N, C-alpha and C positions, 0 to 999 in steps of 0.2 A: 500484496505481497513479494516477498523478496525475489529478487528476478536479474542477479547480477552474480552471472556465475564465478566471476573472478574473489570474490568477497569470502571468507571463510563462513558457511551456514552458521545463523545463531538464533537463535529464537526463544522468547520469554514466556511463560507464563503469569496469564493477567486474567484476572475475574472466571478463573475455570480455564481459561482457553490457551493456548499456545498463539505469540503472534511471532512472527518474522518464518525461520527457516530450518527444520530441523530435519531430523535421519527420515521421519517418516513425510519430509517434499513442504512445499509454501503451503500455509497457513490463509486461511480467508483475512481481508483487510478490516482491521478494528476501527467501526465508525464509529467516530463520537460527537455529538451534538452538546454545543459549548453554550450551556446557557448565560454562563455569566453573572454578569448583574443585567439583563435584558428583563428581568422580571420586576424592577423596580422596584424591589424589598418588598411586592406583595405575595406572600406565601399563596394565596389561590392560586395566582397567576404562575407561579412558579413549578406548582401542581399540575397546573392542564399542561406546559411545556412537556415536562416527561408525558404524561399522558401522548402530545402531539410528536413527539419525540419515537415515542414505542410504535404509532400509528405509523413512522413514517420509515420502521424498520429498521434502526439504527442499533448498535449494539452498547452503548454509552452515552447515560447524561452525564455533564459536566459542570461544577457548580464553584464558587470564589467564596473564601473565606478571610476576613480579616478583622484582626484586634486592633481597631485602626492605631488607637494611642500606642502600639508596640511597635509598628510597620513605620509610625512617623516619629521625626523629634520633636519631643513637650513643645518644643517651638514653635514649628510648622504645623501641629495638632491643633494648637489654641490659636494661630492665625494664619490659615493658610493664603489671607488675601495680600501680606506682605509680599513687597514684589522677590524679597530673598529668596523665598522659598518657589514661588513658580506654580504655585495649586491653588491658585482662585477659582479655577474653574474645576477641579478636576475632584478635590477632597471633599468639598461639601457635596456632589454627585455620588461620592462614594458613603458620605453618612446618610445620604437619603437612602439607597439603597438596599442599605445590609437588612440583612435579614435577619428574624432573630432566630437566638438560637434553639429552640423548639424544632424551629423549621426544618434542620438537614437530617434530624430523623426521622421525620414523618417524609420528608423527600426519597431519604433512604429506602423506608419501606414500601414507599410507592414502588420505585423504580425493581423492588427485589418481584414485587406483587408481577411488576409486567416484565420478569424477566430481561432485565436491565441491569449493567454494571454502574455503581453511585461511583463515581469520579471526582475530587473537589483539588482545589488548589489553595493551600495557606500561604499566607504572605506574612506569617512571622511565626515565630516558635509558640506562643500559647496557643496559634490555631492548629499547629500538627498534636498539640495534647489535647485540645478538644477531641480536634477528626477521630485521633485515634481512639478517644474513650468513647468514641458512638459507635465504633467500628468497622469503617470505610476499609475498605479491601485493598485500597493503593490512594497513589498520592501524583499529582501532579504537580511539578515546580516551574513556575513560569520565567519567562526570559531573564526578567528582572532579577533573578535570583539564580542564574545560570551557572554564576562563581561566588555564589552565599556558601561559606565553608560550615557555617555556624546552623542555616537551614538545615543545609545536607543532613549532616552529621546525627541531628535532631530525629529526620525522617527515616536515617540510617539505620537507627536503636528500634523501628517501629518492626523492622525485619519486613516489609512489605515491600512489593513490587513499585517503582517507580518511574514515571515519564518525565522526560527534562526538555523545555523549549530551547530553542540556542537563538532566537531571534537578538537583535543587534548584539552580535558578537561577530569578529575578524576568524576567517580560518585558521591562521595563527593561535589564537584565543582558544579555538577548540583542543587543539594539539597541547594547550597546556591545562587543559581545566580536566578531560574525557578522562584520563588515566586514572586521577586521581578516583573520579566519578566509578570505575569499572573496579575501582579497590573496594570502594564502599559500597557500593551494592552488585555485589558479584553475582551472576548470571539472571538481575533481576529490574533490569533497568535500559529503556528505550529513548531514542532522542526523537525531536521534532526539530526538522529545516522549517523554519517562519521567520516572517520578515516583517518586523515590528511597524507599520506604517496602516494606517486605517481609514477607508479600503487603501489595498497594497495596488497600486497598480501594475496589468497584466509585466510590464516590461520588466518590472522591481521581482519579481516573484523567484527568478534564478532555481528555477527545481532543477536542473542539473547539480544542485546540491545534494539532490537526496543520492545522487549516483555515488556521488563521492565519499560522503560521509559514512556510508555503508563500506566502501573500499579501504576508507583509510582510518574507521573506525571498529568494523568488526561487529556492528551492532546493528538491531534493529531499527531501524528510522522513519517517521512519519513526515507528516506534510500540515502544520496548522497554520491554516488559510483565512486569511482576512481579505481577502478579495470580492468580485462582483460576480455575482453568477457561479455556475458549478463545473464550466469546461475546464479551469486549470486543475483544480482538485481529482478530476476524473482523469487528468493528463497525469498527472501526478502519482495516481494507480498505478499508471498504466507501468510509469518510469521505475516503481518498484517499491512505492510506499506501503510501509507494513501498517501504519496507524490514519486515516485520514480526519480530520477535527476543524471542523468549521462553527462557527456560532451564528448561535438559532434565536429568531423570534418570531413571534406570532404574529408580529405586524412592525413593518420598518417605518411606521408614522409614528411609532410610539415616542416617547423622551431619552433619552440614553446616549453616549456616546461610543455604542456597539452598533448601535440599530441599523448605521447605514451599510456596514462589512457584513450585516449577517445576512441566510437566508430563512425565508417565510416558510412555514411545512411541507405546501407543495416541493418549493425547492430542493427540502431538506430530502421527501418522497424521490424526487428524481437522480438527488447525487447518491441515496444505495442505491436505484435502481441500473444506473450507471458503471456504477462503481464494479458492481457485482457482474453486470454482462463482462466489462473489461480485463474482470480477473479471468474469467468462464473462457473467454476469446485469447487470452494470454498462454494458459496452459500451466504447463510445468517446463519452466527453463532449463532444468537438470537431466531433463530426460532429450532421446534423440530423436532426430524427427523421422514418423516412418507413417504409412499408409494409414487414413481413418477407409470405415470400411466401405463406406459411397468411394471414396477415390479409387479403391483395389475393383470394385465395378464401371468405372468410367475408364481406366488406363486398360480394361478388355475393350470397351465399346473406343475409346478416342485415339490408345497406343498404336505404336505399330508395331508391325515383326517384321523380320527377314522372309523376302519373296524370292522368286523364283526369277529372274528376268527373262530368261528360254528356258528352253527345256533341258534340264540336267540327267545324266547319265549315274549311276551306281558307280564307284570307282574313282567318277575324274575327282580332283580339288578343289577344294571351294578356292573361287576366285572371287577377286572385289569385283570385278567388271559382269560377273554371272550375277551379281545379285543386287536386291535394292527394299525400299522399306513399304510398306503397305498397311494397312489397319485392316481387322484391327490385334489387336497386342495380344493374342493367345498362342503366341509361338515365339521363336526366339530371338531375342532382344536385340534392334539394331548396333546398339553398341558391342556385341560380339564377335562383327562383321572382320575387324582386322586381327583379332585375335584369332579366329579360325583360318586365315590366310595364315599367319605367323606361324603359327602350328603344326601347318601342314595338314588343317584337315581333307579327309575326303569322304564322299557321298555313301551311304552305308544302302540308298536304296534310287531309285528314279523319282525325281521330283517335277513336274512340268510346270511351265512358263505359267507365274500366275499364282500360286499354291506357294505357301507360306511354310516355311522352314520349323520343321519340332527337331526337340534332339534327340529322336526315334529316326532321324534325314543322314544324320552325323555320325560318322565312325564313333570318333572322340567324342566321349561322353560329356554333353553340353545341359546345363539344365536353363530351363527359362528365366529362373531366379539369379541367375549367376554374374548379374552385371547389371548397373541402373538400366535405367526405360531412358 
């Protein structure tokens, strides 16, 4: 939920819900379970991941889609083992973990049945066409395509909301690219602060960037985490992340490059519960501080009031030396003692020593709520 008063309140709508901050106030953090390629290319395992994510209480499940021949150069695609390409380990894994095209429609339908948004990252232009053809409701742009105008324009032409990761980018480059993104995706673009190392060390998370991006760019900003555990992601929510995305797996011992940086179903449940508790505890940052119902009662019991230090007589001027502060807090606030003296207030009636002063005891009308406790 947005919590930065310095930033212009802004929100977008995605999957039928507001993300960020609007006139209605802050909106709940959008929690995304990034299934990625942790399914290993198995449609059945991918379906089980969607079910487990729904059981954990997330809002959105996310997958990836690549047309590898369009993503990589012909030479790299044909010979990833060549040292010139540096893809000897990665590209074969991507080939092995590709979902068949028919799986995406099935996963989208299952997500809808379970009340989840279905988000996919296309890594190339043909994948945008494919995903738009099956009716995805929104797109995610990976960090590697943050400054890819060809993919940006292709997605912008769909008119759908987009979430864009900013890993591997400097702050200077954010300022160079984001104005164009805001023009291409007016009112339908959110940013994700992320660090593209797997897993990400705590010292490298740089969560302060969430605040800086909100202030600098006036857009909803989330955290796409690759760290171990859930504490950093919960902290990100408390700092104002409008979206929390985490890599998710059914079993971290399964093969795959993202398993170590992923959380399992129990961890995902903890993440959702702790983010929601954090949001509830933080409240609305644009509201003023006030007393809770419990505090009103506590203030009467533990608060203090002006009390006569000695027997006081009607017509006597109020003197600081004649007063003290004692509980309960049902009389005039001690904060008003100097005010009463300064305004030459006098007593309207006798007040015995040890008795609390009330507004009726002063000839100059003063209410118990006229100053802070």
